[in-house]
Steps between C-alpha positions, in 0.01 A plus 500: 500500500692804385348794327656657196661837568286794396641704213638835612276789398692811404387858542462521121275189499284648774480837325401341168227287662371803693478717187325230298245437778433875541436533125247215512327567836391855592404402859841342557663816367303713752625273783858528379488879480324548835698244709793348311663336801175352631410372154841334458479338844148376424590351161832343604379378839813642662544776754745757368757676720360803683769731361432398136340781300317437173411784264271466201527760226245504223629632168294661229589598144671819625687355798811286524636358827850365562611308805864514606588203722752525783866472403618138526752434774862462396473737203794737468640738243778369281842658545683652203722187490193272496340708224819481293493119524145472361495795260474415132694707254415635161707395203495709185603323183565713192486337160547659163420368157628663185368404162638624172317463176630591163262560217598560144236673293641731245771594741643397833309566819626384836272512801586399850241416758603489860269380773586495867307315765531522875389204705451542873512194719389544856606245757396424852161335456 
């Protein structure tokens, strides 16, 4: 008998479940804040690596936290040649419309209306 493979739980999935549980259960939230690694080991049934650090930050209405993950391996800056290959240009199209109307009311009046429009098309995306 084979068992079905367990779905992979992402960090985002774990974070979402943790937040929802903390909002609903004050005692669970106290455990998370006081011993995040122990709590995670207890609830997952798995021993985590000794060098793994887990930090819990509690926000309030006047606090905002950001987490910057490590740079992925294999990421490099694009050279000028590479940038030129992927850069989108900007095309400017100029159009002009001229309308002439002639009205005759007790004399001859000629009016010309000229309207110009500039359309900018940006490429690349």
